[in-house]
N, C-alpha and C positions, 0 to 999 in steps of 0.2 A: 722890355716890349710882353714878356708873360705877365708883368704885373697890370701892366694896360689892357692886357687879355683879360685879367680877373675882372678887373673894374668894369670892362664892357658886358662881360657875363652877368655879374651881378646887377648891373644896371636893366639888361634884358629880362633877367628872370623876374626881377619885382615889377616890372611893367607887364609881364605875361601875368602874374599874380594878380595885378590888379583891376585887369580889363575886366568887367562886368558884364559886359556881354559879347556875341560874335563878332558884330562890327569894330568894335574896340580893339578884340584878340588879332584881327585881321590886320589891321594899321600896325600893330606890335609885330607881325612876322613879317610885314611889308619893309617896316624902319630895321628890321635885323637882317633878313635873308632875301629883300628885293635886289636889283641891281644895284641900288644906290645905298643899300642898307650897310650897318656897321660891319658884320660880318663878312659880308660879300665883300667890303673895301679892304680889311684884314687879306682876304685870302689875296685879293690883287697885289697886297705888296710883295709876295713871295715871288713875282717876275723880276723884281729889281733887287734881291737878295742874292748873296754869294752861294756857293755850294752849301756850306755848312751852315749858315744861318737857315738856309730853306730845309735843310734836313732835319734841323732842329724845331723850327717853326712848324713847319708843314703838319706835320701830328696835330699838335696843339691847336691850330686853327680848325685843322678837319675835325677833333672831337668836340671843339665848339660849335660847330656848325650841328652837329650829330644832336648834341644837348641840348641846344636851343629848338631843334624841330620837333625833338621828343617831348618838349616843356609845352610845347605850341598844340601838338595833338592830344596831349592828356588834358591841358585846359579847355580845348575845344568838345573834348567827348563830356568834361563836367558840365561845360556852359549849355550843351545840345539837353544834357539830362535834366537840369534845371527848368531850360525852357518849356521841353515836353512835360513835365510837371507841371508847371505853371498855367499851361494848355489846359492838362487834363481836368485840372481844379475848376477852370474858367468855363469849360465848353462841355460841362455836364449836360445830359438829357434823360428827362423824367420820361422814362418809357411807359408810364401809367397814364400820360396825358390824353387826348385823342387826337388822331391824326387829322392836320390842316386838309381842309377841302383842295381839291385840286380838279382841274378839269378832266383830266383822265380817269379820273378815277367819280367823276358824275355821268359821262355819259353810259350807254348801254349797245351791247350789240343784240339784236332782236333774237329769239330762240330760233326763228325759222333760218336767219341767215348762220348762225353758228351751226344748226344743225346740218345746212347744205357745206358747210366748210369742212363738217365732220365726215360726210358721206363721200367728199372728194378725196379727203387724205385716205378714208378706207380702200375706196377703190384704186386710186390712185398707185397703192401698194400692192394692189393684186393686178398691175398692167393694164387698167382702164384708161383711156383718154376721156377726158370733157368735151362734148358737143353741145351746139348750142343752136337756135333758130328763132325765126321770126314770132312774135307773139299773134300776128295776124296773118293768116293761113287762108290758103284758097282751098275750095271743095274737094281739089283731087289729092292733095297731098294730108288733109284732115281727115278724108273719108275713103275716097274710091283708092288711092295707091294704098290704104291699109285693108282693101279686101270688106269693106263696109260697103254693103248694097244701097239701092238709091231706096228702098220703101223701110230702112232700118229705123228705127226710135230715136237714136241718139241724132240724126238729120233732121228732126224737126225741130220747129222755131222754139217749144216749149222747154228745151233743153239746149238749146245753144245759141248763143249771141251772134246774129246775124247783121252785118254792115250794109249799108248804102250804096256801096265801092263794090263794083265786079271784076273780075277777070275771066278773060274768055267767055263772056256770057254767063259766068257763075257769081252770085254774090260772095263777098269776100266776108270773114266770121275771125272771132276769136276765138283761139285753138282752144279745143276740148280734152288733149292731154298732150302731152311731149310726145308721142309716137311719131308726129310728122317730123321729128328732127332725124329718126332713124333712117329716113326714105332719102330725105335731102343728103342725109352723111354718105350714105351709100352710091347714091348718084355722082357726087364730088369726088369719088375715090376709088379704089380697087380693094379687093379683101385680099387678105382678111382684114376681119372688124373687131374690135374692141373698145366700146365705149360705154359711157353713160350719159342722159342727157337730162339733168335737173333744170326746173323751169316754172314760171306761170302758167297755169290753165285756168278756163273760165267755163263757168256751167250756170244754167238759169236754177240754182238752189241755194237753200239760206236755212238754216237750222242750226241746234246745238253742237253737232258734228259735220254740218256742212255749209259752205260760204261761196257766192259767187265767184271770188276769184282764189285759188287754192296753188298748192305747190305739189306739182309731182316729181318722180325720179323714175326713169326708166333705163336699162340696161339693155346692151345689144352684143353678142356674139357672133360673128359669123364666120366659118373655116370649111375644110373640108372633112375633119375628122369630129365637129362638135356632136355631144348627144345628151340626156337626161341627166345622165350622170355628172356630168359639168355643171349643169345648171344646179342641181341639189347642192353639190359642195361649194359653189359659189354664194348660194345663199345662205347656208350654215355660216360659211366663214365672215359673210358680210355680219348677218346679225348677231354673231358671236362677238366679233368687233364693237358694233354700234352701241350694243347693250353692255357691253364689258361686264361679261361674263366669262367662266371658264368652259360651257358649251352649250348650244341652241339647236335643240331637234326640231325639225321639221315634217311634215307631210304633204303628200298632195293630194286634192279632190279634185276628180275630173269636172271641168265646166266648158264655157263655150266663148272666145273671143275669134271676132272674124279675121283678125291678123295672126293668128298662132294655131298649130294644129300638130299634135293633140294640145289642148289646152287644159291649164290646172291653177285651182286657187291653192294659196300657200296658206298652210295653219303653223304657228309655232307653239312649241308645250311652253305651257305658264300656270300660274296658280296665285289666287287672291290671298293676300294677308291682310286683314283690315281692309282700309283702304288704297293698299299698294299693291300694285301688280309686281310678281316676282317672276321674271324669266327664266326660263331655261331648266325649270322642273316642274313637278306637279301631275295632275292628271287632267287638266284643262287644255284645251287648245285655242288660239285666237287665230282669227282669219288678219293676215298681213299685208297680203298682196295677191298679183295674180302673175301668172308665167306660162310658157309654154314653147313647143318648140315653133321657129318662124314659119308662117304658111308660103307655101310655093309661091303663091300671087303676090306676094308684097316684094320677095326677092325678084321675080319678073318687072314687077313696075319700077325697081330701082335699077334694071339692067344687069343682075346677077344671074349666072348660069346656075340654076338649077339643078342641072345632072352633076354639079362639081362640086358646087357649096349648099351646105346648110346652116342652120344657127339657132340660138336659142334668145329669147328675151323676157324680161319680168319688170313689173312695175308695182309702186306702191306710194301712197301719200306722204310727204316729207311734213305736213304738218301734224298728220296722224304718228308718224313716228317721234316726232318732238313731244307730243302728249304724253303717248306712252312712256318715254325715257326719264321724264322730269314732272310728270304729274300733274300737267295741266288741262283739267276738267270741260273746257267750253272753248271751242275751236273760234267764236265770234268774237274772244277778248284778243285773240292773234291782232286782229284790225282794229281795237276800238282806240287807239292814241291814248292809253290811259299810261301816265307816266307812273303810278304807282305799281302797275301791274308788270311795266318792264324793268323797273328799277327789282322788284322781286325776282322775277324769272330770267331777266336780261343776263349778260355777261359783261365781263369788261373786255374794254379792245384789248389788253393783254393776253387774255385768255386764248390764245391760238391753238387750236387742237391739232394734235400729232398724236400717231402711235407709239412714239418713244417714251414721250412725257405722259401719255393719257389724253383722251378725246375732250374732258370734262374735267372742271375742279371742283363740281358742285356734290352734293350728296345727292347720288341717283334715287328717284322714287321708283324707278323698274328694278332695283336692284335687292 
């Protein structure tokens, strides 16, 4: 029986060594160690032997099984290494070749859309919600509820796009700012409030830095203890994050807006380095937006108790922020539908802004 076992082992070992691929090796393994394999058949004969033969041949058969198993594993490792070497040799990639064009790398996100996403990411990290409202507004929400008097120049047709449709006897209009969203949002909820309102706005104006349709962002905070110190810190934190610099100093200048009292223009510290604007250092100041404490009349129109609540508001142009950060000189090109311009200034769809990984992957003109 031992001679027969030796012949079986020799035959199996030769078959293992002769296997040229993993499939052939698997066939050998099954033929030897499968349920109907030669080694398995030898092990099954132990049940019909007397005790002496079983004690003598049992270890022989088990050692045979172990040696065959180890030989199969060793041959498998060798064949896998050879297969990997062949694949590495045949699947080489020349990294110097140009990348094949792909739809996801052809399209571009407009800088305004990207900037709005950046603003949302920054203010979301500061605990602000995002509120929206209609582009077509009534005179009440666009003017009256914001404490803008009847004779104010902003109500005149040379500055506002009026529509033929009316609401409550007044013509509807294309909103001239996103401030109506503040009133609508306050009317729909209860204080405290902390939200931004980005969106399209419309005015009769067109030159290098003005277009009939543009984008604004406004912010509002209303609670029982808000003061101008909170406003200043909020704007400093926002500008520092947006321009991706270590620090941005700002200053307030007295101004007048019907919907805030007191009202301030917001300037940020900067200087020019050739054609580049460097934000955060220097001796120059640039006006970046308007702000102030919410006028009590606005809170009253929104149904807020002015004896208990107060707040601050701020607003700035999204298009102008994008121009300053990414070095785009002419606002009119934003709406020119020139694919060359969009390919140069646009963002890949995978460039999703976030504070952890960085708002933008471009080299910043503003840094």
